[in-house]
mmCIF file of the N, C-alpha and C atoms, coordinates in Angstrom:
data_MODEL
# 
_entry.id   MODEL 
# 
loop_
_atom_site.group_PDB 
_atom_site.id 
_atom_site.type_symbol 
_atom_site.label_atom_id 
_atom_site.label_alt_id 
_atom_site.label_comp_id 
_atom_site.label_asym_id 
_atom_site.label_entity_id 
_atom_site.label_seq_id 
_atom_site.pdbx_PDB_ins_code 
_atom_site.Cartn_x 
_atom_site.Cartn_y 
_atom_site.Cartn_z 
_atom_site.occupancy 
_atom_site.B_iso_or_equiv 
_atom_site.pdbx_formal_charge 
_atom_site.auth_seq_id 
_atom_site.auth_comp_id 
_atom_site.auth_asym_id 
_atom_site.auth_atom_id 
_atom_site.pdbx_PDB_model_num 
ATOM 1   N N  . MET A 1 1  ? 130.224 75.439  56.553  1.00 0.00 ? 1  MET A N  1 
ATOM 2   C CA . MET A 1 1  ? 129.949 76.665  57.272  1.00 0.00 ? 1  MET A CA 1 
ATOM 3   C C  . MET A 1 1  ? 131.089 76.958  58.238  1.00 0.00 ? 1  MET A C  1 
ATOM 4   N N  . GLU A 1 2  ? 131.618 78.153  58.141  1.00 0.00 ? 2  GLU A N  1 
ATOM 5   C CA . GLU A 1 2  ? 132.742 78.536  58.976  1.00 0.00 ? 2  GLU A CA 1 
ATOM 6   C C  . GLU A 1 2  ? 132.240 79.143  60.282  1.00 0.00 ? 2  GLU A C  1 
ATOM 7   N N  . LYS A 1 3  ? 132.828 78.722  61.384  1.00 0.00 ? 3  LYS A N  1 
ATOM 8   C CA . LYS A 1 3  ? 132.439 79.239  62.697  1.00 0.00 ? 3  LYS A CA 1 
ATOM 9   C C  . LYS A 1 3  ? 133.242 80.490  63.023  1.00 0.00 ? 3  LYS A C  1 
ATOM 10  N N  . GLU A 1 4  ? 132.633 81.353  63.864  1.00 0.00 ? 4  GLU A N  1 
ATOM 11  C CA . GLU A 1 4  ? 133.348 82.533  64.344  1.00 0.00 ? 4  GLU A CA 1 
ATOM 12  C C  . GLU A 1 4  ? 134.420 82.100  65.322  1.00 0.00 ? 4  GLU A C  1 
ATOM 13  N N  . PRO A 1 5  ? 135.498 82.839  65.385  1.00 0.00 ? 5  PRO A N  1 
ATOM 14  C CA . PRO A 1 5  ? 136.498 82.542  66.417  1.00 0.00 ? 5  PRO A CA 1 
ATOM 15  C C  . PRO A 1 5  ? 135.867 82.686  67.805  1.00 0.00 ? 5  PRO A C  1 
ATOM 16  N N  . LEU A 1 6  ? 136.316 81.883  68.731  1.00 0.00 ? 6  LEU A N  1 
ATOM 17  C CA . LEU A 1 6  ? 135.761 81.882  70.079  1.00 0.00 ? 6  LEU A CA 1 
ATOM 18  C C  . LEU A 1 6  ? 135.829 83.262  70.722  1.00 0.00 ? 6  LEU A C  1 
ATOM 19  N N  . ALA A 1 7  ? 136.910 83.968  70.533  1.00 0.00 ? 7  ALA A N  1 
ATOM 20  C CA . ALA A 1 7  ? 137.080 85.279  71.166  1.00 0.00 ? 7  ALA A CA 1 
ATOM 21  C C  . ALA A 1 7  ? 136.017 86.267  70.679  1.00 0.00 ? 7  ALA A C  1 
ATOM 22  N N  . VAL A 1 8  ? 135.700 86.257  69.396  1.00 0.00 ? 8  VAL A N  1 
ATOM 23  C CA . VAL A 1 8  ? 134.685 87.175  68.858  1.00 0.00 ? 8  VAL A CA 1 
ATOM 24  C C  . VAL A 1 8  ? 133.318 86.803  69.402  1.00 0.00 ? 8  VAL A C  1 
ATOM 25  N N  . SER A 1 9  ? 132.993 85.527  69.354  1.00 0.00 ? 9  SER A N  1 
ATOM 26  C CA . SER A 1 9  ? 131.704 85.063  69.854  1.00 0.00 ? 9  SER A CA 1 
ATOM 27  C C  . SER A 1 9  ? 131.533 85.377  71.331  1.00 0.00 ? 9  SER A C  1 
ATOM 28  N N  . THR A 1 10 ? 132.563 85.150  72.110  1.00 0.00 ? 10 THR A N  1 
ATOM 29  C CA . THR A 1 10 ? 132.502 85.392  73.547  1.00 0.00 ? 10 THR A CA 1 
ATOM 30  C C  . THR A 1 10 ? 132.378 86.877  73.851  1.00 0.00 ? 10 THR A C  1 
ATOM 31  N N  . SER A 1 11 ? 133.117 87.722  73.158  1.00 0.00 ? 11 SER A N  1 
ATOM 32  C CA . SER A 1 11 ? 133.049 89.154  73.450  1.00 0.00 ? 11 SER A CA 1 
ATOM 33  C C  . SER A 1 11 ? 131.687 89.732  73.083  1.00 0.00 ? 11 SER A C  1 
ATOM 34  N N  . VAL A 1 12 ? 131.058 89.207  72.046  1.00 0.00 ? 12 VAL A N  1 
ATOM 35  C CA . VAL A 1 12 ? 129.711 89.663  71.685  1.00 0.00 ? 12 VAL A CA 1 
ATOM 36  C C  . VAL A 1 12 ? 128.722 89.272  72.778  1.00 0.00 ? 12 VAL A C  1 
ATOM 37  N N  . LYS A 1 13 ? 128.832 88.049  73.284  1.00 0.00 ? 13 LYS A N  1 
ATOM 38  C CA . LYS A 1 13 ? 127.939 87.599  74.360  1.00 0.00 ? 13 LYS A CA 1 
ATOM 39  C C  . LYS A 1 13 ? 128.168 88.416  75.623  1.00 0.00 ? 13 LYS A C  1 
ATOM 40  N N  . ILE A 1 14 ? 129.429 88.655  75.941  1.00 0.00 ? 14 ILE A N  1 
ATOM 41  C CA . ILE A 1 14 ? 129.747 89.425  77.147  1.00 0.00 ? 14 ILE A CA 1 
ATOM 42  C C  . ILE A 1 14 ? 129.190 90.845  77.040  1.00 0.00 ? 14 ILE A C  1 
ATOM 43  N N  . SER A 1 15 ? 129.355 91.476  75.888  1.00 0.00 ? 15 SER A N  1 
ATOM 44  C CA . SER A 1 15 ? 128.864 92.847  75.746  1.00 0.00 ? 15 SER A CA 1 
ATOM 45  C C  . SER A 1 15 ? 127.341 92.894  75.811  1.00 0.00 ? 15 SER A C  1 
ATOM 46  N N  . LYS A 1 16 ? 126.665 91.860  75.315  1.00 0.00 ? 16 LYS A N  1 
ATOM 47  C CA . LYS A 1 16 ? 125.202 91.799  75.401  1.00 0.00 ? 16 LYS A CA 1 
ATOM 48  C C  . LYS A 1 16 ? 124.764 91.706  76.862  1.00 0.00 ? 16 LYS A C  1 
ATOM 49  N N  . HIS A 1 17 ? 125.418 90.848  77.642  1.00 0.00 ? 17 HIS A N  1 
ATOM 50  C CA . HIS A 1 17 ? 125.064 90.701  79.050  1.00 0.00 ? 17 HIS A CA 1 
ATOM 51  C C  . HIS A 1 17 ? 125.393 91.965  79.843  1.00 0.00 ? 17 HIS A C  1 
ATOM 52  N N  . LEU A 1 18 ? 126.502 92.602  79.528  1.00 0.00 ? 18 LEU A N  1 
ATOM 53  C CA . LEU A 1 18 ? 126.863 93.845  80.194  1.00 0.00 ? 18 LEU A CA 1 
ATOM 54  C C  . LEU A 1 18 ? 125.825 94.922  79.897  1.00 0.00 ? 18 LEU A C  1 
ATOM 55  N N  . ASN A 1 19 ? 125.391 95.002  78.671  1.00 0.00 ? 19 ASN A N  1 
ATOM 56  C CA . ASN A 1 19 ? 124.363 95.971  78.299  1.00 0.00 ? 19 ASN A CA 1 
ATOM 57  C C  . ASN A 1 19 ? 123.075 95.715  79.082  1.00 0.00 ? 19 ASN A C  1 
ATOM 58  N N  . ASN A 1 20 ? 122.700 94.437  79.247  1.00 0.00 ? 20 ASN A N  1 
ATOM 59  C CA . ASN A 1 20 ? 121.505 94.097  80.018  1.00 0.00 ? 20 ASN A CA 1 
ATOM 60  C C  . ASN A 1 20 ? 121.643 94.547  81.476  1.00 0.00 ? 20 ASN A C  1 
ATOM 61  N N  . ILE A 1 21 ? 122.817 94.344  82.049  1.00 0.00 ? 21 ILE A N  1 
ATOM 62  C CA . ILE A 1 21 ? 123.058 94.771  83.425  1.00 0.00 ? 21 ILE A CA 1 
ATOM 63  C C  . ILE A 1 21 ? 122.922 96.290  83.540  1.00 0.00 ? 21 ILE A C  1 
ATOM 64  N N  . LEU A 1 22 ? 123.441 97.011  82.564  1.00 0.00 ? 22 LEU A N  1 
ATOM 65  C CA . LEU A 1 22 ? 123.378 98.469  82.603  1.00 0.00 ? 22 LEU A CA 1 
ATOM 66  C C  . LEU A 1 22 ? 121.949 98.975  82.442  1.00 0.00 ? 22 LEU A C  1 
ATOM 67  N N  . ILE A 1 23 ? 121.148 98.291  81.627  1.00 0.00 ? 23 ILE A N  1 
ATOM 68  C CA . ILE A 1 23 ? 119.739 98.659  81.467  1.00 0.00 ? 23 ILE A CA 1 
ATOM 69  C C  . ILE A 1 23 ? 119.018 98.523  82.807  1.00 0.00 ? 23 ILE A C  1 
ATOM 70  N N  . LEU A 1 24 ? 119.226 97.411  83.490  1.00 0.00 ? 24 LEU A N  1 
ATOM 71  C CA . LEU A 1 24 ? 118.584 97.186  84.781  1.00 0.00 ? 24 LEU A CA 1 
ATOM 72  C C  . LEU A 1 24 ? 119.111 98.167  85.831  1.00 0.00 ? 24 LEU A C  1 
ATOM 73  N N  . ARG A 1 25 ? 120.410 98.398  85.835  1.00 0.00 ? 25 ARG A N  1 
ATOM 74  C CA . ARG A 1 25 ? 121.001 99.349  86.779  1.00 0.00 ? 25 ARG A CA 1 
ATOM 75  C C  . ARG A 1 25 ? 120.412 100.744 86.601  1.00 0.00 ? 25 ARG A C  1 
ATOM 76  N N  . ASP A 1 26 ? 120.291 101.170 85.346  1.00 0.00 ? 26 ASP A N  1 
ATOM 77  C CA . ASP A 1 26 ? 119.731 102.497 85.076  1.00 0.00 ? 26 ASP A CA 1 
ATOM 78  C C  . ASP A 1 26 ? 118.285 102.592 85.559  1.00 0.00 ? 26 ASP A C  1 
ATOM 79  N N  . LEU A 1 27 ? 117.520 101.521 85.389  1.00 0.00 ? 27 LEU A N  1 
ATOM 80  C CA . LEU A 1 27 ? 116.145 101.516 85.876  1.00 0.00 ? 27 LEU A CA 1 
ATOM 81  C C  . LEU A 1 27 ? 116.111 101.607 87.397  1.00 0.00 ? 27 LEU A C  1 
ATOM 82  N N  . PHE A 1 28 ? 116.955 100.838 88.061  1.00 0.00 ? 28 PHE A N  1 
ATOM 83  C CA . PHE A 1 28 ? 116.998 100.871 89.522  1.00 0.00 ? 28 PHE A CA 1 
ATOM 84  C C  . PHE A 1 28 ? 117.394 102.255 90.031  1.00 0.00 ? 28 PHE A C  1 
ATOM 85  N N  . PHE A 1 29 ? 118.353 102.903 89.390  1.00 0.00 ? 29 PHE A N  1 
ATOM 86  C CA . PHE A 1 29 ? 118.804 104.221 89.835  1.00 0.00 ? 29 PHE A CA 1 
ATOM 87  C C  . PHE A 1 29 ? 117.851 105.336 89.424  1.00 0.00 ? 29 PHE A C  1 
ATOM 88  N N  . LYS A 1 30 ? 116.922 105.031 88.532  1.00 0.00 ? 30 LYS A N  1 
ATOM 89  C CA . LYS A 1 30 ? 115.931 106.027 88.146  1.00 0.00 ? 30 LYS A CA 1 
ATOM 90  C C  . LYS A 1 30 ? 115.120 106.459 89.361  1.00 0.00 ? 30 LYS A C  1 
ATOM 91  N N  . GLY A 1 31 ? 114.896 105.539 90.247  1.00 0.00 ? 31 GLY A N  1 
ATOM 92  C CA . GLY A 1 31 ? 114.181 105.850 91.484  1.00 0.00 ? 31 GLY A CA 1 
ATOM 93  C C  . GLY A 1 31 ? 115.133 105.750 92.649  1.00 0.00 ? 31 GLY A C  1 
ATOM 94  N N  . ASN A 1 32 ? 115.015 104.686 93.380  1.00 0.00 ? 32 ASN A N  1 
ATOM 95  C CA . ASN A 1 32 ? 115.861 104.457 94.543  1.00 0.00 ? 32 ASN A CA 1 
ATOM 96  C C  . ASN A 1 32 ? 116.325 103.014 94.489  1.00 0.00 ? 32 ASN A C  1 
ATOM 97  N N  . LEU A 1 33 ? 117.597 102.784 94.524  1.00 0.00 ? 33 LEU A N  1 
ATOM 98  C CA . LEU A 1 33 ? 118.186 101.465 94.297  1.00 0.00 ? 33 LEU A CA 1 
ATOM 99  C C  . LEU A 1 33 ? 117.608 100.370 95.185  1.00 0.00 ? 33 LEU A C  1 
ATOM 100 N N  . PHE A 1 34 ? 117.627 100.556 96.485  1.00 0.00 ? 34 PHE A N  1 
ATOM 101 C CA . PHE A 1 34 ? 117.241 99.479  97.393  1.00 0.00 ? 34 PHE A CA 1 
ATOM 102 C C  . PHE A 1 34 ? 115.754 99.112  97.315  1.00 0.00 ? 34 PHE A C  1 
ATOM 103 N N  . PRO A 1 35 ? 114.835 100.087 97.316  1.00 0.00 ? 35 PRO A N  1 
ATOM 104 C CA . PRO A 1 35 ? 113.433 99.709  97.155  1.00 0.00 ? 35 PRO A CA 1 
ATOM 105 C C  . PRO A 1 35 ? 113.153 99.050  95.798  1.00 0.00 ? 35 PRO A C  1 
ATOM 106 N N  . ALA A 1 36 ? 113.838 99.490  94.761  1.00 0.00 ? 36 ALA A N  1 
ATOM 107 C CA . ALA A 1 36 ? 113.660 98.864  93.446  1.00 0.00 ? 36 ALA A CA 1 
ATOM 108 C C  . ALA A 1 36 ? 114.146 97.418  93.478  1.00 0.00 ? 36 ALA A C  1 
ATOM 109 N N  . TYR A 1 37 ? 115.254 97.180  94.166  1.00 0.00 ? 37 TYR A N  1 
ATOM 110 C CA . TYR A 1 37 ? 115.768 95.818  94.313  1.00 0.00 ? 37 TYR A CA 1 
ATOM 111 C C  . TYR A 1 37 ? 114.790 94.964  95.121  1.00 0.00 ? 37 TYR A C  1 
ATOM 112 N N  . SER A 1 38 ? 114.188 95.544  96.152  1.00 0.00 ? 38 SER A N  1 
ATOM 113 C CA . SER A 1 38 ? 113.189 94.825  96.942  1.00 0.00 ? 38 SER A CA 1 
ATOM 114 C C  . SER A 1 38 ? 112.014 94.407  96.065  1.00 0.00 ? 38 SER A C  1 
ATOM 115 N N  . ASP A 1 39 ? 111.563 95.305  95.190  1.00 0.00 ? 39 ASP A N  1 
ATOM 116 C CA . ASP A 1 39 ? 110.472 94.962  94.272  1.00 0.00 ? 39 ASP A CA 1 
ATOM 117 C C  . ASP A 1 39 ? 110.877 93.838  93.328  1.00 0.00 ? 39 ASP A C  1 
ATOM 118 N N  . ALA A 1 40 ? 112.096 93.893  92.838  1.00 0.00 ? 40 ALA A N  1 
ATOM 119 C CA . ALA A 1 40 ? 112.574 92.838  91.930  1.00 0.00 ? 40 ALA A CA 1 
ATOM 120 C C  . ALA A 1 40 ? 112.646 91.494  92.641  1.00 0.00 ? 40 ALA A C  1 
ATOM 121 N N  . MET A 1 41 ? 113.035 91.494  93.900  1.00 0.00 ? 41 MET A N  1 
ATOM 122 C CA . MET A 1 41 ? 113.147 90.238  94.654  1.00 0.00 ? 41 MET A CA 1 
ATOM 123 C C  . MET A 1 41 ? 111.779 89.643  94.983  1.00 0.00 ? 41 MET A C  1 
ATOM 124 N N  . GLU A 1 42 ? 110.731 90.449  94.973  1.00 0.00 ? 42 GLU A N  1 
ATOM 125 C CA . GLU A 1 42 ? 109.389 89.932  95.217  1.00 0.00 ? 42 GLU A CA 1 
ATOM 126 C C  . GLU A 1 42 ? 108.895 89.075  94.058  1.00 0.00 ? 42 GLU A C  1 
ATOM 127 N N  . LEU A 1 43 ? 109.387 89.314  92.863  1.00 0.00 ? 43 LEU A N  1 
ATOM 128 C CA . LEU A 1 43 ? 108.920 88.577  91.686  1.00 0.00 ? 43 LEU A CA 1 
ATOM 129 C C  . LEU A 1 43 ? 109.151 87.070  91.800  1.00 0.00 ? 43 LEU A C  1 
ATOM 130 N N  . PRO A 1 44 ? 110.334 86.611  92.217  1.00 0.00 ? 44 PRO A N  1 
ATOM 131 C CA . PRO A 1 44 ? 110.508 85.158  92.367  1.00 0.00 ? 44 PRO A CA 1 
ATOM 132 C C  . PRO A 1 44 ? 110.039 84.616  93.720  1.00 0.00 ? 44 PRO A C  1 
ATOM 133 N N  . GLY A 1 45 ? 109.415 85.466  94.537  1.00 0.00 ? 45 GLY A N  1 
ATOM 134 C CA . GLY A 1 45 ? 108.877 85.009  95.811  1.00 0.00 ? 45 GLY A CA 1 
ATOM 135 C C  . GLY A 1 45 ? 109.777 85.243  97.009  1.00 0.00 ? 45 GLY A C  1 
ATOM 136 N N  . CYS A 1 46 ? 110.775 86.080  96.873  1.00 0.00 ? 46 CYS A N  1 
ATOM 137 C CA . CYS A 1 46 ? 111.687 86.390  97.985  1.00 0.00 ? 46 CYS A CA 1 
ATOM 138 C C  . CYS A 1 46 ? 111.342 87.761  98.543  1.00 0.00 ? 46 CYS A C  1 
ATOM 139 N N  . SER A 1 47 ? 110.118 87.886  99.053  1.00 0.00 ? 47 SER A N  1 
ATOM 140 C CA . SER A 1 47 ? 109.668 89.194  99.513  1.00 0.00 ? 47 SER A CA 1 
ATOM 141 C C  . SER A 1 47 ? 110.404 89.621  100.773 1.00 0.00 ? 47 SER A C  1 
ATOM 142 N N  . GLY A 1 48 ? 110.433 90.904  100.975 1.00 0.00 ? 48 GLY A N  1 
ATOM 143 C CA . GLY A 1 48 ? 111.110 91.470  102.129 1.00 0.00 ? 48 GLY A CA 1 
ATOM 144 C C  . GLY A 1 48 ? 111.617 92.852  101.801 1.00 0.00 ? 48 GLY A C  1 
ATOM 145 N N  . ASN A 1 49 ? 112.160 93.515  102.789 1.00 0.00 ? 49 ASN A N  1 
ATOM 146 C CA . ASN A 1 49 ? 112.759 94.825  102.582 1.00 0.00 ? 49 ASN A CA 1 
ATOM 147 C C  . ASN A 1 49 ? 114.260 94.659  102.526 1.00 0.00 ? 49 ASN A C  1 
ATOM 148 N N  . TYR A 1 50 ? 114.802 94.814  101.338 1.00 0.00 ? 50 TYR A N  1 
ATOM 149 C CA . TYR A 1 50 ? 116.243 94.659  101.132 1.00 0.00 ? 50 TYR A CA 1 
ATOM 150 C C  . TYR A 1 50 ? 116.918 96.022  101.139 1.00 0.00 ? 50 TYR A C  1 
ATOM 151 N N  . HIS A 1 51 ? 116.499 96.869  102.057 1.00 0.00 ? 51 HIS A N  1 
ATOM 152 C CA . HIS A 1 51 ? 117.104 98.188  102.135 1.00 0.00 ? 51 HIS A CA 1 
ATOM 153 C C  . HIS A 1 51 ? 117.176 98.646  103.584 1.00 0.00 ? 51 HIS A C  1 
ATOM 154 N N  . PRO A 1 52 ? 118.082 99.574  103.846 1.00 0.00 ? 52 PRO A N  1 
ATOM 155 C CA . PRO A 1 52 ? 118.214 100.092 105.211 1.00 0.00 ? 52 PRO A CA 1 
ATOM 156 C C  . PRO A 1 52 ? 116.941 100.824 105.647 1.00 0.00 ? 52 PRO A C  1 
ATOM 157 N N  . ASP A 1 53 ? 116.733 100.896 106.934 1.00 0.00 ? 53 ASP A N  1 
ATOM 158 C CA . ASP A 1 53 ? 115.539 101.540 107.486 1.00 0.00 ? 53 ASP A CA 1 
ATOM 159 C C  . ASP A 1 53 ? 115.431 103.017 107.122 1.00 0.00 ? 53 ASP A C  1 
ATOM 160 N N  . TYR A 1 54 ? 116.554 103.673 106.949 1.00 0.00 ? 54 TYR A N  1 
ATOM 161 C CA . TYR A 1 54 ? 116.520 105.111 106.686 1.00 0.00 ? 54 TYR A CA 1 
ATOM 162 C C  . TYR A 1 54 ? 116.173 105.451 105.233 1.00 0.00 ? 54 TYR A C  1 
ATOM 163 N N  . ILE A 1 55 ? 116.025 104.447 104.381 1.00 0.00 ? 55 ILE A N  1 
ATOM 164 C CA . ILE A 1 55 ? 115.655 104.690 102.987 1.00 0.00 ? 55 ILE A CA 1 
ATOM 165 C C  . ILE A 1 55 ? 114.186 104.329 102.814 1.00 0.00 ? 55 ILE A C  1 
ATOM 166 N N  . GLY A 1 56 ? 113.405 105.293 102.404 1.00 0.00 ? 56 GLY A N  1 
ATOM 167 C CA . GLY A 1 56 ? 111.977 105.075 102.228 1.00 0.00 ? 56 GLY A CA 1 
ATOM 168 C C  . GLY A 1 56 ? 111.664 104.315 100.945 1.00 0.00 ? 56 GLY A C  1 
ATOM 169 N N  . PRO A 1 57 ? 110.472 103.760 100.857 1.00 0.00 ? 57 PRO A N  1 
ATOM 170 C CA . PRO A 1 57 ? 110.098 102.961 99.698  1.00 0.00 ? 57 PRO A CA 1 
ATOM 171 C C  . PRO A 1 57 ? 109.621 103.779 98.496  1.00 0.00 ? 57 PRO A C  1 
ATOM 172 N N  . VAL A 1 58 ? 109.624 105.099 98.586  1.00 0.00 ? 58 VAL A N  1 
ATOM 173 C CA . VAL A 1 58 ? 109.091 105.925 97.508  1.00 0.00 ? 58 VAL A CA 1 
ATOM 174 C C  . VAL A 1 58 ? 110.135 106.111 96.406  1.00 0.00 ? 58 VAL A C  1 
ATOM 175 N N  . TYR A 1 59 ? 109.715 105.856 95.177  1.00 0.00 ? 59 TYR A N  1 
ATOM 176 C CA . TYR A 1 59 ? 110.588 106.077 94.034  1.00 0.00 ? 59 TYR A CA 1 
ATOM 177 C C  . TYR A 1 59 ? 109.749 106.244 92.776  1.00 0.00 ? 59 TYR A C  1 
ATOM 178 N N  . ASP A 1 60 ? 110.384 106.655 91.693  1.00 0.00 ? 60 ASP A N  1 
ATOM 179 C CA . ASP A 1 60 ? 109.660 107.038 90.475  1.00 0.00 ? 60 ASP A CA 1 
ATOM 180 C C  . ASP A 1 60 ? 109.676 105.969 89.391  1.00 0.00 ? 60 ASP A C  1 
ATOM 181 N N  . ILE A 1 61 ? 109.500 104.729 89.751  1.00 0.00 ? 61 ILE A N  1 
ATOM 182 C CA . ILE A 1 61 ? 109.453 103.669 88.745  1.00 0.00 ? 61 ILE A CA 1 
ATOM 183 C C  . ILE A 1 61 ? 107.999 103.226 88.631  1.00 0.00 ? 61 ILE A C  1 
ATOM 184 N N  . PRO A 1 62 ? 107.401 103.328 87.432  1.00 0.00 ? 62 PRO A N  1 
ATOM 185 C CA . PRO A 1 62 ? 106.000 102.927 87.277  1.00 0.00 ? 62 PRO A CA 1 
ATOM 186 C C  . PRO A 1 62 ? 105.787 101.452 87.631  1.00 0.00 ? 62 PRO A C  1 
ATOM 187 N N  . GLU A 1 63 ? 104.604 101.153 88.148  1.00 0.00 ? 63 GLU A N  1 
ATOM 188 C CA . GLU A 1 63 ? 104.253 99.789  88.535  1.00 0.00 ? 63 GLU A CA 1 
ATOM 189 C C  . GLU A 1 63 ? 104.444 98.837  87.350  1.00 0.00 ? 63 GLU A C  1 
ATOM 190 N N  . GLY A 1 64 ? 105.109 97.742  87.574  1.00 0.00 ? 64 GLY A N  1 
ATOM 191 C CA . GLY A 1 64 ? 105.311 96.723  86.551  1.00 0.00 ? 64 GLY A CA 1 
ATOM 192 C C  . GLY A 1 64 ? 106.523 96.943  85.658  1.00 0.00 ? 64 GLY A C  1 
ATOM 193 N N  . LYS A 1 65 ? 107.170 98.102  85.764  1.00 0.00 ? 65 LYS A N  1 
ATOM 194 C CA . LYS A 1 65 ? 108.305 98.415  84.884  1.00 0.00 ? 65 LYS A CA 1 
ATOM 195 C C  . LYS A 1 65 ? 109.506 97.509  85.165  1.00 0.00 ? 65 LYS A C  1 
ATOM 196 N N  . ILE A 1 66 ? 109.747 97.187  86.437  1.00 0.00 ? 66 ILE A N  1 
ATOM 197 C CA . ILE A 1 66 ? 110.867 96.296  86.775  1.00 0.00 ? 66 ILE A CA 1 
ATOM 198 C C  . ILE A 1 66 ? 110.611 94.911  86.196  1.00 0.00 ? 66 ILE A C  1 
ATOM 199 N N  . HIS A 1 67 ? 109.383 94.434  86.322  1.00 0.00 ? 67 HIS A N  1 
ATOM 200 C CA . HIS A 1 67 ? 109.022 93.123  85.776  1.00 0.00 ? 67 HIS A CA 1 
ATOM 201 C C  . HIS A 1 67 ? 109.221 93.100  84.265  1.00 0.00 ? 67 HIS A C  1 
ATOM 202 N N  . GLU A 1 68 ? 108.770 94.142  83.581  1.00 0.00 ? 68 GLU A N  1 
ATOM 203 C CA . GLU A 1 68 ? 108.939 94.237  82.128  1.00 0.00 ? 68 GLU A CA 1 
ATOM 204 C C  . GLU A 1 68 ? 110.419 94.226  81.740  1.00 0.00 ? 68 GLU A C  1 
ATOM 205 N N  . CYS A 1 69 ? 111.229 94.973  82.479  1.00 0.00 ? 69 CYS A N  1 
ATOM 206 C CA . CYS A 1 69 ? 112.658 95.046  82.189  1.00 0.00 ? 69 CYS A CA 1 
ATOM 207 C C  . CYS A 1 69 ? 113.323 93.689  82.378  1.00 0.00 ? 69 CYS A C  1 
ATOM 208 N N  . LEU A 1 70 ? 113.009 93.009  83.477  1.00 0.00 ? 70 LEU A N  1 
ATOM 209 C CA . LEU A 1 70 ? 113.612 91.699  83.739  1.00 0.00 ? 70 LEU A CA 1 
ATOM 210 C C  . LEU A 1 70 ? 113.205 90.674  82.675  1.00 0.00 ? 70 LEU A C  1 
ATOM 211 N N  . LYS A 1 71 ? 111.965 90.766  82.183  1.00 0.00 ? 71 LYS A N  1 
ATOM 212 C CA . LYS A 1 71 ? 111.535 89.883  81.089  1.00 0.00 ? 71 LYS A CA 1 
ATOM 213 C C  . LYS A 1 71 ? 112.273 90.223  79.798  1.00 0.00 ? 71 LYS A C  1 
ATOM 214 N N  . ALA A 1 72 ? 112.419 91.519  79.526  1.00 0.00 ? 72 ALA A N  1 
ATOM 215 C CA . ALA A 1 72 ? 113.060 91.960  78.287  1.00 0.00 ? 72 ALA A CA 1 
ATOM 216 C C  . ALA A 1 72 ? 114.518 91.518  78.213  1.00 0.00 ? 72 ALA A C  1 
ATOM 217 N N  . ILE A 1 73 ? 115.220 91.528  79.353  1.00 0.00 ? 73 ILE A N  1 
ATOM 218 C CA . ILE A 1 73 ? 116.626 91.127  79.333  1.00 0.00 ? 73 ILE A CA 1 
ATOM 219 C C  . ILE A 1 73 ? 116.789 89.634  79.651  1.00 0.00 ? 73 ILE A C  1 
ATOM 220 N N  . LYS A 1 74 ? 115.656 88.938  79.700  1.00 0.00 ? 74 LYS A N  1 
ATOM 221 C CA . LYS A 1 74 ? 115.618 87.475  79.870  1.00 0.00 ? 74 LYS A CA 1 
ATOM 222 C C  . LYS A 1 74 ? 116.224 86.999  81.189  1.00 0.00 ? 74 LYS A C  1 
ATOM 223 N N  . GLU A 1 75 ? 116.006 87.784  82.259  1.00 0.00 ? 75 GLU A N  1 
ATOM 224 C CA . GLU A 1 75 ? 116.421 87.359  83.590  1.00 0.00 ? 75 GLU A CA 1 
ATOM 225 C C  . GLU A 1 75 ? 115.324 86.553  84.272  1.00 0.00 ? 75 GLU A C  1 
ATOM 226 N N  . ILE A 1 76 ? 114.094 86.731  83.825  1.00 0.00 ? 76 ILE A N  1 
ATOM 227 C CA . ILE A 1 76 ? 112.980 85.917  84.312  1.00 0.00 ? 76 ILE A CA 1 
ATOM 228 C C  . ILE A 1 76 ? 112.188 85.410  83.119  1.00 0.00 ? 76 ILE A C  1 
ATOM 229 N N  . LEU A 1 77 ? 111.478 84.335  83.318  1.00 0.00 ? 77 LEU A N  1 
ATOM 230 C CA . LEU A 1 77 ? 110.653 83.761  82.265  1.00 0.00 ? 77 LEU A CA 1 
ATOM 231 C C  . LEU A 1 77 ? 109.330 84.507  82.183  1.00 0.00 ? 77 LEU A C  1 
ATOM 232 N N  . ASN A 1 78 ? 108.621 84.300  81.092  1.00 0.00 ? 78 ASN A N  1 
ATOM 233 C CA . ASN A 1 78 ? 107.340 84.972  80.895  1.00 0.00 ? 78 ASN A CA 1 
ATOM 234 C C  . ASN A 1 78 ? 106.299 84.531  81.922  1.00 0.00 ? 78 ASN A C  1 
ATOM 235 N N  . GLY A 1 79 ? 106.440 83.354  82.500  1.00 0.00 ? 79 GLY A N  1 
ATOM 236 C CA . GLY A 1 79 ? 105.456 82.843  83.450  1.00 0.00 ? 79 GLY A CA 1 
ATOM 237 C C  . GLY A 1 79 ? 105.433 83.558  84.782  1.00 0.00 ? 79 GLY A C  1 
ATOM 238 N N  . LEU A 1 80 ? 106.505 84.259  85.136  1.00 0.00 ? 80 LEU A N  1 
ATOM 239 C CA . LEU A 1 80 ? 106.539 84.970  86.423  1.00 0.00 ? 80 LEU A CA 1 
ATOM 240 C C  . LEU A 1 80 ? 105.825 86.283  86.343  1.00 0.00 ? 80 LEU A C  1 
# 
């Protein structure tokens, strides 16, 4: 069995991870970046407000959507 060259294998992995980052970024920007990040940080138990005081917590991301996205891109395990 012939192996792929390292450069091809690595670039495929890199593009997959970049795509995952862009999926999460797009979800965060769908509403408001900082409150969405605060919600994501609550999942592993790091609760708090990770946003400036002048930014309100209201945004248009349905409940549980951040958790689903993080599971889909394999940033968190199914147990969280």
